[in-house]
C-alpha positions in Angstrom: 37.5 -14.4 -44.6 37.2 -10.9 -43.6 33.4 -11.1 -43.2 33.8 -13.9 -41.0 35.9 -12.1 -38.9 33.9 -9.1 -38.1 31.1 -11.2 -37.6 33.0 -13.4 -34.7 34.0 -9.9 -33.3 30.4 -8.8 -33.4 29.5 -12.2 -31.6 32.1 -11.7 -28.9 31.5 -8.1 -28.5 35.0 -7.1 -28.9 34.5 -4.2 -31.5 33.5 -1.0 -29.9 29.9 -0.5 -30.3 28.8 2.5 -28.2 31.3 2.1 -25.4 33.7 -0.1 -23.6 31.9 -3.4 -23.0 28.8 -2.9 -24.2 29.1 -5.2 -27.3 30.4 -8.0 -24.8 27.6 -7.8 -22.5 25.0 -7.2 -25.3 26.4 -10.4 -27.0 28.0 -13.4 -25.3 28.7 -11.9 -22.2 24.8 -11.9 -21.3 25.0 -15.7 -20.9 27.5 -15.6 -18.0 24.6 -15.2 -15.7 22.7 -18.3 -16.8 26.0 -20.2 -16.9 26.4 -19.4 -13.2 22.8 -20.5 -12.3 23.1 -23.8 -14.2 26.5 -24.4 -12.5 25.0 -23.7 -9.0 22.1 -26.0 -9.5 24.4 -28.8 -10.7 26.7 -28.2 -7.6 23.8 -28.2 -5.2 22.5 -31.4 -6.5 26.0 -33.1 -6.4 26.2 -31.9 -2.7 23.0 -33.7 -1.6 22.9 -36.7 -3.7 23.9 -40.1 -2.5 27.6 -40.9 -2.8 26.9 -44.5 -4.3 27.9 -44.3 -8.2 24.9 -44.3 -10.4 22.4 -43.6 -7.3 20.5 -40.0 -8.1 18.6 -40.0 -5.0 19.0 -37.5 -2.2 21.0 -38.4 0.5 19.5 -37.8 4.0 21.8 -40.2 6.4 25.4 -40.1 6.9 27.9 -43.2 7.0 31.5 -43.2 8.3 33.7 -45.6 6.8 37.6 -45.3 7.3 37.3 -41.8 9.0 35.5 -40.3 6.1 31.9 -39.3 6.3 29.5 -40.1 3.1 26.1 -39.3 2.3 23.8 -42.2 1.7 20.1 -42.5 0.5 17.8 -44.7 2.5 18.3 -47.6 0.3 21.9 -47.8 0.2 22.4 -47.0 3.9 23.0 -50.3 6.0 21.1 -49.4 9.0 18.0 -47.9 7.4 15.2 -50.5 6.4 13.0 -49.2 3.7 10.2 -51.7 4.6 10.1 -50.7 8.6 9.6 -47.1 8.0 8.0 -45.3 11.0 4.3 -44.7 11.0 2.3 -41.7 12.5 1.6 -44.0 15.6 5.3 -44.4 16.2 5.8 -40.6 16.0 2.8 -40.1 18.4 3.7 -42.8 20.9 7.4 -41.4 20.9 6.0 -37.7 21.6 3.8 -39.0 24.4 6.9 -40.8 26.0 9.1 -37.6 25.5 6.6 -35.2 26.9 5.6 -37.1 30.0 9.4 -37.8 31.1 10.1 -34.3 30.4 7.4 -32.9 32.8 8.4 -35.1 35.5 12.3 -34.1 35.2 11.7 -30.4 34.8 12.4 -28.1 38.1 10.7 -24.7 38.5 12.7 -21.8 37.4 14.1 -19.1 39.6 13.2 -15.6 38.9 15.8 -13.6 37.2 14.5 -10.2 38.4 16.0 -8.1 41.3 15.7 -9.7 44.8 13.2 -7.9 46.9 14.5 -6.1 49.7 13.7 -7.0 53.3 11.6 -4.3 55.0 12.2 -4.2 58.6 
């Protein structure tokens, strides 16, 4: 039984082996960094996936229901139709319309520099 106890102390690094805490961080304590990285990856995935139970897709659309905002994927969002996704031509047409209307509505900028003095 005593042999098992010393092996357990060695595993957890509780025995003083060359200094305070050296045994812990050389043993089981060295796995804390990997555990933290794994937890961060799981947390990030849970933050961006769809709120529908069992759906593993990434959620890109927000949906508000009873004052609570949910993140939904394009399959589960009621306003997004997967069959009618925009094409390259739709984006080009929208860009042309947007640039043509924004050029008409812009006014020339006034200079922000110092005003010239009138020479008399």
